[in-house]
C-alpha positions as a Markdown table, in Angstrom:
| # | Residue | x | y | z |
|---|---|---|---|---|
| 1 | Gly | 280.0 | 185.9 | 118.4 |
| 2 | Ile | 276.4 | 185.2 | 119.2 |
| 3 | Leu | 275.4 | 183.8 | 115.8 |
| 4 | Pro | 277.0 | 180.3 | 116.4 |
| 5 | Gln | 275.2 | 180.1 | 119.7 |
| 6 | Leu | 271.8 | 181.0 | 118.3 |
| 7 | Pro | 270.6 | 177.4 | 117.7 |
| 8 | Arg | 271.7 | 176.3 | 121.2 |
| 9 | Leu | 270.1 | 179.4 | 122.7 |
| 10 | Ala | 266.9 | 178.8 | 120.8 |
| 11 | His | 266.9 | 175.1 | 121.8 |
| 12 | Ala | 267.4 | 176.0 | 125.5 |
| 13 | Trp | 264.6 | 178.6 | 125.2 |
| 14 | Leu | 262.2 | 176.3 | 123.5 |
| 15 | Gly | 263.1 | 173.5 | 125.9 |
| 16 | Arg | 262.0 | 175.6 | 128.9 |
| 17 | Asp | 258.6 | 175.4 | 130.4 |
| 18 | His | 256.6 | 178.2 | 128.7 |
| 19 | Glu | 253.2 | 177.4 | 130.3 |
| 20 | Gly | 253.9 | 179.7 | 133.2 |
| 21 | Asp | 255.3 | 182.4 | 131.0 |
| 22 | Leu | 252.3 | 182.4 | 128.8 |
| 23 | Leu | 249.9 | 182.4 | 131.7 |
| 24 | Arg | 251.7 | 185.3 | 133.4 |
| 25 | Leu | 251.8 | 187.2 | 130.1 |
| 26 | Arg | 248.0 | 186.7 | 129.6 |
| 27 | Ala | 247.3 | 187.7 | 133.2 |
| 28 | Glu | 249.4 | 190.9 | 132.7 |
| 29 | Met | 247.5 | 191.7 | 129.5 |
| 30 | Glu | 244.1 | 191.2 | 131.1 |
| 31 | Ala | 245.1 | 193.3 | 134.0 |
| 32 | Arg | 246.2 | 196.1 | 131.7 |
| 33 | Glu | 242.9 | 195.8 | 129.7 |
| 34 | Arg | 240.9 | 196.1 | 132.9 |
| 35 | Arg | 242.9 | 199.2 | 134.0 |
| 36 | Glu | 242.4 | 200.8 | 130.6 |
| 37 | Gln | 238.7 | 200.0 | 130.7 |
| 38 | Arg | 238.3 | 201.5 | 134.1 |
| 39 | Arg | 240.2 | 204.6 | 133.0 |
| 40 | Phe | 237.8 | 204.8 | 130.0 |
| 41 | Trp | 234.7 | 204.7 | 132.2 |
| 42 | Leu | 236.2 | 207.2 | 134.6 |
| 43 | Leu | 236.8 | 209.6 | 131.7 |
| 44 | Ala | 233.3 | 209.0 | 130.4 |
| 45 | Val | 231.7 | 209.7 | 133.8 |
| 46 | Leu | 233.8 | 212.9 | 134.2 |
| 47 | Leu | 232.8 | 214.1 | 130.7 |
| 48 | Ala | 229.2 | 213.4 | 131.5 |
| 49 | Leu | 229.5 | 215.4 | 134.8 |
| 50 | Val | 231.1 | 218.3 | 133.0 |
| 51 | Leu | 228.4 | 218.3 | 130.3 |
| 52 | Leu | 225.8 | 218.1 | 133.0 |
| 53 | Thr | 227.2 | 221.0 | 135.0 |
| 54 | Gln | 227.4 | 223.0 | 131.8 |
| 55 | Ala | 223.9 | 222.2 | 130.7 |
| 56 | Leu | 222.2 | 222.7 | 134.1 |
| 57 | Pro | 222.3 | 226.5 | 134.2 |
| 58 | Trp | 221.0 | 226.7 | 130.7 |
| 59 | Ala | 218.2 | 224.3 | 131.5 |
| 60 | Leu | 217.3 | 226.3 | 134.6 |
| 61 | Leu | 217.3 | 229.5 | 132.6 |
| 62 | Leu | 215.1 | 228.1 | 129.9 |
| 63 | Gln | 212.6 | 226.8 | 132.5 |
| 64 | Glu | 211.9 | 230.3 | 133.9 |
C-alpha cells in the first residue's frame, strides 16, 4: 500500500528544491490576477458604453 511509503514520499518531497516551485506558483497566481483585473476593467468599460448609448438619446430628447 501507499501508507507505509508516506514518510519516505514526504521526505523526498520536502527534500526537493521548492524555491522554483513557489516562484512559479506565485508567478502563475499574479498572472491570473492580472487577467481577471483586465477582464474586470473590460466589463466596466463595456457597461459604461452601454449606459452611455442608452442615456444619450434621452439626453438629446431632454435638451430640445
